[in-house]
N, C-alpha and C positions, 0 to 999 in steps of 0.2 A: 806604453808598456805597463805602466803602473795600473792602468784600468784593467788591462787584460789579466794581469796577475791577480787582482782583487776579485775578478769574476770567477776565478778557478778555485775558490775556497771549498773545503770539504762539504759544507752545507749545500752549496750550489751544485756540486757534483752529485750529491744524493738526490736533489730535486730533479736534476737532468736525467738521472737513471730512472727515477719514478716516471717522468714524462715519457721516456723511451719505452718503459714497460707498458704504460698506458696506451701508447700508440700501437704496440704489438697486440695488446688485448683487443683494441678497436679493430685491428685488421682481421682478427679471427671471426668477428661477427660480420657475416656477409649474406647476401640474398642467395636463395637456392636456385638451381638452373631452371626448375619447372615451376617455381613459385608456389609449390604445394598443390598444384592442380592435378597431378597424377594420382595422388591419394583420393582426391575428390571424385575423379573419374572412376577409380576402382570401387569406391563405396557406392556410387550411383549404379554402376553396371551390375554389381552384385545384387542390387535390389530391384532393378528395372530391366536388366538385360541390355541396356544401352549406356554407353559412356557419355561423358560431357566434355566439350572442348571450349576453352576460353579464347576469345578473340584478342589475344595480346598483341598481335601484329597484323599488318595488312595481308600477309600471306595466310595467316590463320583464318581471317575473315573470307578470303577468296576460296580457300579449301572448303570451308563450311558451305558457301554458296553453291559451289560445284556439286557437293554431295547432296544438297537439298534439291538441286535440279535433277539429279539422277533419280532420287526417290519419288519425285513428282511425275515421272514419266508413266508410272503404273498407278492403278487405283489404290488409294490409301488402305493400309491395314492398321490395326491398332499399334503394332510394333513400329511400322514406318512413320506413323504420325508422332509417336513418342520420340523417335530418332530426329525428326525434323524439328520438333519443339526444342529439344536439348541443344541442337545446333544453331537455331535461328531465332529463338525468343530473346528479344532485346532486354526485357525485364530481368531475365535470368542473368544475362551478361552483365547488367548493371549491378546485380547483387553479388556476382562473383568478384566484383571489384573490392568488396569488403575483405576478401582473403588477402589481396595485395596490401591493403591497409594494415591488416593484422600482422603480416610478415614484416612490414616496415617497423611496427611497434616492437616486434621480436628482435630485429636487428638493432634497433635503438637501445633496447634493454641490455644488449651485449656490448655496448660501446660507452666509454667514459664521457661524461658531460664535457663539453668544450671548456678549456681553461678561460678564466676571466683576466682581463688586463686592465689595469688602472694607471692613469698618468696624471700628474699634477705639476703645475709650474707656478711659482710665486716669485715676484720681484719687488724690490723696494730698497731705497737708500743705496742704489748702485750694486746691490747683490741680487743674484738669481738662485733660487732653490728649486730643484726638480726632484720629484719622487716618482718611482715606477714600481709596479707590483704585478706579479703573475700568480694567480691562485688556481690550484687544482682541487677537484672534488674528491677528497679522500674517502668520505663516507660512501659515495657512489661506487668507488673502487672496491671497498670492503664488502658491500652488499650486492655487488654485481652477480655473483653466482646464483643467489636466491632470486634476484630480479629476473635473471635469464630463465630460470625454471618457471617462474610465473608467466613470463612472456611465451615460453614454449607451450605451456598448457593452454593459454588463451589462443595461440595460433592453431593448436589442434582442435580447440573448440570452434574456431572460425572455419576450419576444414569441414567439421561435422555440420556446421550451419550451412555451408555452401552445398554440401551433399543433400542436406535436408530440403533446401530450396529446389534443387534439381529433382529430387524424388517427389516433392509436392507438385511441381510442374508436370512430371510424368503422369502422376495419378489424375490430375485435373484434365490432362489431354486425353487419357484413356476414357474417362467418364464422358467427356464432351464428345469424343469420337462416337461412342455407342449411342449417345443421345442424338447426334446428327444423323447417323445412319438410320436409326429407328424413326426419327421424324420424317426423313425422306421417304422411307418405306410406307409410313402411315398415310402420307399424302396420296399415294397411289390407291390405297384401300378406301380412304374417305372419298376419293374421286369416284370410285365404283358405287359407293352408297349414294352419292349425289346423282350419278347417272340413272340408277334405278328409281330414285325419288323423282327425277325429271320425267322419266317415262310414265311412272304411276300418276303423277300430277297431270300430265297432258292427257292421258287416257281418261282420268276421272273428269276432267273439264269437258272433253268431247261427249262422254256418256251423259253428263248432266245436261248438256245442250240438247242431246237427243231425247232427253226425258227418261233415260234408263237408270239414273243415279239420283240419290237424295242429295240435297244441298249440304247436309251435315257431313255425310261421308266424303263428299268432294272437298269440303273445307279441311277435314282431317288430313287428307292426302296433300293438300296444299300446305298445311302447317308443317307436315313432315318434310316437304320439299324445302320450305324456308329454313327449317332447323339444319337440314343437311347442307344447304348452301353456306350458312354461317359456320358450321363445323368445318367444312372444307377450307374456308377462308382463314379460320384460326389455325388449322393444321398447316396450311401453306406458309403463313407467317412464322409459325413455330419452327418449321424446317429451315427457313431463311435465318432466323435468329440463332439456331443451334449451329448452322454452318458458319455464320459470322463469328460466333464465339470461338469455334474451332480455328477459324482463320486468325483471330487475334493471338491465340495460344501458339499457333505455328509461326507467327510473325511473317505472314505472307502478304504480298501486295503486287500490283501490276499484273503481268501475265500469269503470275503464280496463282491468281484467284480462280483460275480455270481448273483447279485440281479436281480429281474425280473421286467419288465415294462409291463403294460397292452397292449393288442393288438391294442387298439384304444383310442382316446380321449373321455372324457365325452361328453354326448349329450348337446345340447343347453338347457338352462333353459326355462321354459314355458313363463316367462316374465322377463323383465329387472328389475334392482334395482330401486326402487322409492326413490329418494333422496329428503329430505326436509331440508332446512337450511344447505346445503352442505358447503357453505363457512364459516358459523359460526362453524360448526363441525370441520373444519380444524383449525380455530383459537383456539378452545378449546382443541383439542386433538392431533394435529400434533406435533410430537416430536421436529422437527427442530424449530418450532415456540416457543414451551415451553423452549427449550434450549436457544434461543436468549433472551427470557424474563428473564430467570434466570441469564444469563450472564450480562444483563443490571442491574439487582438488585444487583448482587455481585459487579459490578463496582461502583455502587452508594454508597454502604457501604464502599468500599475501598476509595472512595473520601472523605467520612466523616472521615475515619481514617487518611488520609493524611492531612486533614485540622486540625485535633486535634493535630497532631505531627509536624505541619509546622515549628515552631520555635525550638522545642526541639525534637531532633531525638534520642539522647542518654542520658539517665539518669540512673546512677547506684549508689547505696548507699551500704555501707558495713562497717564492722569493720576493724580497723587497730591496729596492735599490734607491739610494738618495745621493744626489750630488748638489754641491753648493759652491758658489763662486769663491775662489780663493782657498778652497779646502779640498782634500782628497775625497774620492767617492767612497761612500759607506754602503756596505752590503749586509744583508741579513735575511731573515725569513719572517713570515707572517702566518698566524693561525687565526682563522675565523671560526668561532664556535657559538652556536645558539645556546644561550643559558636558559635552562628550564626553571625560570623563576615564577611564572604565572600558570604555565601549563606543563605538567609533568608527563604528558603523553597519555594520560588516562582517557581523555576523550577519544583520541585516535584508536587506542586499544579497545575501548568499549564499542566503538563503531565497527571495527573489524570483526569483533566477536559476534555482534548482532548480525552482521552481514553473513558470516559463516553459518550461523544457526538458521538464517533465512534460506540459504542455499541448501542446507541439509533437509529442511522441511519441504522445500520445493521438489527436491529429488525424490523424497518419499511419496509425495503427492503424484508425481509423474509416473512412478512405478505402479502405484495402486491403480491409477486410471488406465495405464497401459494394459494391465492384466484384465481389467473389466472390459475394455474396448475390444480386446481380442475375443473374449467370450461372446460379446454381443455381435461382433462382425461375423463370427463363425455361425451363429444362430441365424442371422439374416441371410448368409450365403446358402445354408442348407434349405431354409424356407423358400428362398427365391428359386433354387434348383427344383425343389419338389413342385412348386407352383407352375413353373414353366413346363416341366415334364407332364404335369396334369393337363395343361392346355394342349400340349403336343399329342399326347397319347389318348386323351379322353374327349376333351371339348371339341377340338377341330375335326377329328374323325367322325364324331357323333353328328356334328352339324352337317358334314358332307353327306352322311348317310340319310339324314332327314331331307336334305335338298334333293338327293337322287330319288327318294321315295315320293316326294311332292311332285317332282317332274313327271313321274309315271302317272300319278293321280291326275295331273293336269292334262296329260296326253289322253287319259281316259275320260276327260271332261267331268272329273269328280270335284275339282276345285277351280276357282277363278284365277285369272291372271294376277289379280291383286294379291291373292294369297301366295302365289308363286314369287312375286316380287318382294313381298314381306319376308318370305323365307330366305331369299337371296341376301336381303339386308342383314338378317340375323346371322347368316353364315359369315358374311364379311366382318360382322362385329366379333364373332368368335376368333377369326384370324387376327384382327387388330389386338384383341386381348392377349393372344399368344405373342405377338410382336412386342407388346409392352412388357409382358412377363419375361421374355427373353432378354430385353434390354435391362430390366431390373436385375436379372441374374448376373450379367457381365459387369454391371456397376457394382453389385455386391461382391463379386470376385475381386474386382479392383480394390474395393475398400478393405477386404480381408487381407490381401497382400500388403497393402499400406499399413494396416494395423499391426501386422507381424514384424515388419522390418523397417518401416519408414517413420510414420508419425500417427497422430490421432486423426481418424477419418473426418472428424468434425472440426479440425483446425482450419484457420483462414487459408484460402486458396491463393495461388499466385496472382490471380486477377484482382485481389484486394491488396490495398497498401499495407506494407509491413510496419506496424506501429510498435513492435516489441523492441525494447531497449537492448542493444547489444552489450557485450562485455566492455568495460572501460579499458582504454589503452594503458599500457604500462607507462607510468610517469617517468620523466627524465630525472636523472640523479644530479 
C-alpha cells in the first residue's frame, strides 16, 4: 500500500496526464483512406484525360488487368495507349510507392516520439538498489504543430511528384505511340520503293544482257536497288524497335504482345490550338512549377522549426523511481536537456537558411525555364503543323499529278519504263515525307501540352532512372 500511495504523488499525476494527452495526439495522426492517390489521379486526369490507379491490393491489380484486357481488344489509339500505361506500367507503380512513404512520414510527424525507459540494478553488501525512469520527448510535443505542417507540405509535394511521374509516362507513351504507328506505316512505303527498285534492277540486267543497255546505267539501277534494300531493312528494324519501346511503356507481355496498331496516323486537325495566356497557364498548372513552390514552402516552415529549436534541441521530462533494500521507495522526476555549450545552433540555422535560399533560386529558375519552354514548344507546334499541311496540300498532290502525267507520256511511248519507275519512287518519297511530318506534328502537339501543364519536354523520361533526390523525410522528435 505504501508503494501505491507514493506512486500517486502530484508530480506523477501530472506526468500521467501528459502521457495521456500525448497518446490522444498520437491517435489524431492517422493514415488517409485513399493514401492521397485520389488527388494524384485528379491531377493526372486534368492534364492527360486519364486517371491513374495504384495497385494497393490484389483487387486493384486484378481490376487493372481486366481493364487492360478490354482496351487491347481494339486497335490502340493514343488515348487507349495512355490509359493502359497508367494502369499497367510497373515502373510507375513503383514510383507511386513514394507517396505511401511520404504519408508515413506525415503520420509520424503528428505522433509523439515513443517514451524511453531505463532500468538499473545494483547490489552489494547485502543491499539491492533499483532505479527506474520513463522519459517523454517534451520538445517534440511542443514543436509537433510546426513539424506536422512541414510533413503536410512534403506530402503534398509527394502527391505532385507522383502526378508528375504519371504525366511523364503519359507523354512518353503518346510520343512513342506516334513513332510506332509512323514507323509501321513507313515500312509499307519503303517496301514499295524496294519493289520498284527490284523491277528496275531486273529489267536493267536483262536489257544489258540483250545488249540494249550500257553497263554504267545498269550499275546505277543496281546501286539504287541495293540502297533500297538496306533502307527497307533499317525501316523494318525501326518499326520493331518502336513497337518494343511502346510495349515496355505499356507493361505488356505474353498474349498481350499481339496488340494491334492502326494502319496510319491520325489526320491533321482542321486548325491549330489557340493559346491564350499560355505562360500564365504554365505558372498555374505545370507540375514542376508547383513542386518547386511546395518545396520552398516546406523549406520555409523547416526554417521556422529550426529557429524555434535553435538553443534547445533535446528536452525530455519523465518520472524517476528508486528503491533500495531496507528503505521506502523514492519517487521523483527527471529532466534531460542538451546544453548549448559548444554549438549554439548557429550551424543548423545557417544550413536551414542556405537551404531555403537554394529552394527560392531553384523555384525562380523553374519558372523562367517554364515560360521559355512554352514559347519554344508552341513555335515547334505551329511549324510542324504548317510543314505537315504543306506536304498534304502541296507536295503529295503535286507528286500525284506528275505521276499521272508521266503515265500518259509512257502510254504515248514518250518516256521509258525506267523514267516511269523513277517517278513512282519519287512519289513514294513525297508520301513518306508527309508521314514523317505528320508524326512530327503529333509529337510536337504532345510536347506543347506537356510544357503547358506537366513538365519540361526535355526532362528525363520514365524509361530513364530517376536520379533526382526527393524531399528528406520529417525527422522523428
